[in-house]
C-alpha positions in Angstrom: 0.3 -0.2 0.2 1.9 3.5 -1.3 1.1 6.0 1.8 1.1 9.1 1.6 1.6 12.2 5.1 2.5 15.4 4.8 2.8 19.0 6.9 0.8 21.8 5.6 1.0 25.5 5.9 -1.4 26.8 8.7 -1.6 30.1 6.8 -4.4 30.4 4.2 -2.6 31.5 1.1 0.4 29.3 1.7 -1.8 26.4 2.3 -3.8 26.5 -0.8 -0.6 26.5 -3.1 0.9 23.4 -0.7 -2.9 22.0 -1.6 -1.8 21.8 -5.2 1.3 20.3 -4.5 0.0 17.7 -2.4 -2.6 16.8 -5.3 0.3 16.5 -8.1 2.6 14.4 -5.6 0.0 12.0 -4.6 -1.3 11.9 -8.3 2.6 11.2 -9.7 3.1 8.7 -6.7 -0.4 7.0 -7.0 -1.2 7.1 -3.6 -3.3 4.4 -2.2 -4.0 6.9 1.3 -3.3 10.2 2.5 -3.3 11.4 5.8 -3.7 15.1 6.5 -3.2 17.4 9.6 -5.5 17.6 12.5 -8.4 20.2 10.9 -6.6 21.4 8.5 -8.8 23.3 6.7 -8.7 26.9 8.3 -5.9 28.3 11.0 -5.3 27.2 14.6 -8.2 29.0 16.2 -7.3 27.0 19.3 -4.2 29.8 20.3 -6.6 32.1 21.9 -8.7 30.6 24.6 -11.7 33.2 23.8 -13.6 30.5 22.2 -16.7 32.2 20.2 -19.5 31.0 17.6 -18.5 33.0 14.3 -15.3 31.7 14.7 -16.3 28.7 15.1 -18.8 28.7 12.5 -16.1 30.0 10.1 -13.9 26.9 10.7 -16.9 24.2 10.2 -17.7 26.4 6.9 -14.1 26.3 5.5 -13.4 22.5 6.2 -17.5 21.9 4.3 -15.9 23.6 1.7 -12.1 22.2 1.5 -13.7 18.8 1.9 -15.9 19.3 -1.5 -12.1 19.0 -3.0 -10.7 15.4 -1.9 -11.8 14.3 -5.2 -8.8 16.1 -6.1 -7.1 13.4 -4.1 -8.9 10.4 -5.4 -8.7 7.8 -5.9 -6.6 8.1 -3.1 -8.6 7.2 0.4 -8.1 10.6 2.8 -7.9 10.5 6.3 -8.4 13.7 8.8 -9.8 15.5 11.4 -12.6 18.1 11.2 -14.8 20.5 13.6 -18.5 19.8 13.6 -21.3 20.5 15.4 -23.7 17.7 16.5 -26.5 17.6 18.8 -25.8 21.1 19.4 -22.6 20.4 20.9 -18.9 20.9 19.4 -16.3 18.0 18.5 -13.3 17.5 16.2 -14.3 14.5 14.2 -11.9 12.2 12.5 -12.7 10.8 9.4 -12.6 8.5 6.2 -13.3 9.5 3.1 -13.3 7.8 -0.3 -14.3 7.8 -4.0 -16.9 5.4 -3.6 -18.3 6.3 -0.3 -17.3 9.8 0.4 -17.4 11.3 3.6 -17.6 8.4 6.6 -17.2 9.8 10.6 -15.5 7.4 12.6 -13.9 9.1 15.9 -14.7 11.6 18.2 -11.5 13.0 19.7 -11.7 12.4 24.0 -8.2 13.3 24.9 -8.4 17.4 24.9 -5.5 19.6 26.0 -6.2 23.0 27.5 -3.5 25.1 27.8 -1.6 28.3 26.1 -1.7 28.0 22.5 -3.7 25.1 22.6 -7.3 25.9 24.1 -8.8 22.5 22.5 -11.2 21.9 25.6 -12.3 25.2 25.5 -13.7 25.3 22.2 -15.2 21.7 21.9 -16.2 18.5 23.8 -14.6 15.1 24.3 -16.0 12.1 22.4 -17.7 9.1 24.2 -14.2 7.5 24.3 -14.9 5.1 21.7 -11.7 3.7 20.3 -12.9 1.2 17.7 -10.6 0.6 14.3 -12.4 1.1 10.8 -12.5 -1.0 8.3 -11.4 1.2 5.0 -10.7 -0.8 2.0 -7.8 -3.5 2.4 -6.4 -1.6 5.6 -7.6 -1.6 8.9 -7.2 1.6 10.7 -7.1 2.9 14.5 -7.5 6.8 15.1 -5.1 8.4 17.6 -5.7 12.2 17.2 -2.9 14.0 18.4 -3.2 14.3 22.0 -4.9 10.5 22.2 -1.4 9.4 20.8 0.1 9.5 24.3 -2.9 6.8 25.9 -0.6 3.8 24.6 -3.2 1.0 25.9 -5.5 2.7 23.3 -3.0 1.5 20.5 -2.2 -1.3 21.9 -5.8 -2.7 21.7 -6.2 -1.5 18.3 -3.7 -3.7 17.3 -5.2 -6.8 19.3 -8.8 -5.9 17.1 -6.4 -6.2 14.1 -5.7 -2.3 13.0 -2.4 -2.2 10.7 -2.2 1.4 10.8 -2.2 3.7 13.9 -2.9 7.4 12.1 -2.2 10.3 14.1 -3.7 14.0 12.7 -1.8 16.5 14.5 -1.7 20.0 15.4 1.6 20.2 17.6 4.4 22.5 18.2 8.1 22.1 18.2 8.6 19.7 20.3 9.2 17.2 17.2 11.4 15.0 18.9 9.1 13.8 21.7 6.3 13.1 19.0 8.4 11.4 16.9 8.9 8.8 20.2 5.7 8.5 21.1 4.7 7.4 17.5 7.3 4.7 17.5 6.1 3.7 20.9 2.2 3.3 19.3 3.6 1.4 16.6 5.5 -1.2 19.3 2.7 -1.5 21.3 0.1 -2.1 18.4 2.4 -4.0 16.2 1.0 -1.5 13.4 2.6 1.1 10.8 2.0 4.7 13.0 2.2 7.7 10.4 1.3 11.2 11.0 0.5 14.6 10.1 1.0 18.0 11.1 0.7 21.9 10.7 4.3 23.9 10.0 3.8 27.7 10.1 2.4 29.8 12.7 -0.6 31.3 14.5 0.3 34.3 17.1 3.2 33.3 19.6 2.3 29.5 18.5 4.5 27.9 16.1 4.0 24.7 14.3 6.6 21.6 14.2 5.9 20.1 10.9 7.5 16.5 10.8 5.2 14.1 9.3 6.3 10.2 9.8 5.7 7.2 8.5 7.4 4.4 11.0 6.9 0.4 10.6 5.3 -2.1 13.4 8.9 -2.3 14.9 9.1 1.1 15.9 11.7 1.7 13.4 11.3 5.5 11.6 10.5 4.8 7.5 11.2 8.6 7.0 9.8 12.1 8.3 8.6 14.7 6.5 10.4 18.6 6.5 9.3 22.4 5.5 11.9 21.5 2.3 9.7 18.2 1.8 6.5 18.5 2.7 5.4 15.1 1.3 6.4 11.9 1.9 5.1 8.6 0.3 6.3 5.5 1.0 4.8 1.9 -0.5 4.4 -0.2 3.0 3.7 -3.8 4.0 0.7 -4.8 5.3 1.5 -8.4 6.1 4.6 -6.7 8.4 2.2 -5.5 11.1 0.4 -8.9 10.7 3.3 -10.8 11.4 4.6 -8.2 14.0 1.6 -9.0 16.4 3.1 -12.5 17.2 6.0 -11.2 18.8 7.4 -9.3 21.8 5.6 -7.7 23.7 2.2 -7.5 21.3 1.5 -11.4 22.1 1.7 -11.4 25.6 -1.6 -11.7 26.8 -3.4 -9.1 29.0 
């Protein structure tokens, strides 16, 4: 399976240009799956604690508009997150998009930070805490959206349930080495590939770290993105995830 991860800029005008380049890259590489950063289609509103309805609605509308353009990445399956209002409540929703079936919501982010620059719990609510793998085409994926990556019990449970990919759309700062360690630990815990995409650029005083990654089921870093090379596509063998689940520490009973 050919997997593409990326880092995309926070500034809308730069993002629009990078989107065109991402589409060209995915088409040239004949990508089977593309992972986008967390809430990618609007500037990062969580930089301020002063949540407001107008800003939230603008983010929702921007995502509605850009989601119509996911067809440009077809026939690749596209994974990411978006802001939604459901049951008169706000959430950060993980999704799977395919050419044949369109948009499919799969997971509401549960673990929400609330600190300077990342006031997520001030802006939206946590989901129900459902961590169920999703089968899309030939691959089984488990969502660990940004901060959810650090709760490794879910990665292990995803692996036990057969997940071949742990997918982590992110909006994180410059602590990229720490996050890469988290991705490696998630891969080892699950016996699955860990893949991630992130923002770069800045919003106010917050600078985003970029660095998407693809990590194999034994925690080996196969590749990362950078500002100079914001897209990464690798052809991964999903059978390695099946074999990894038979080895230490994945085979140890609960």
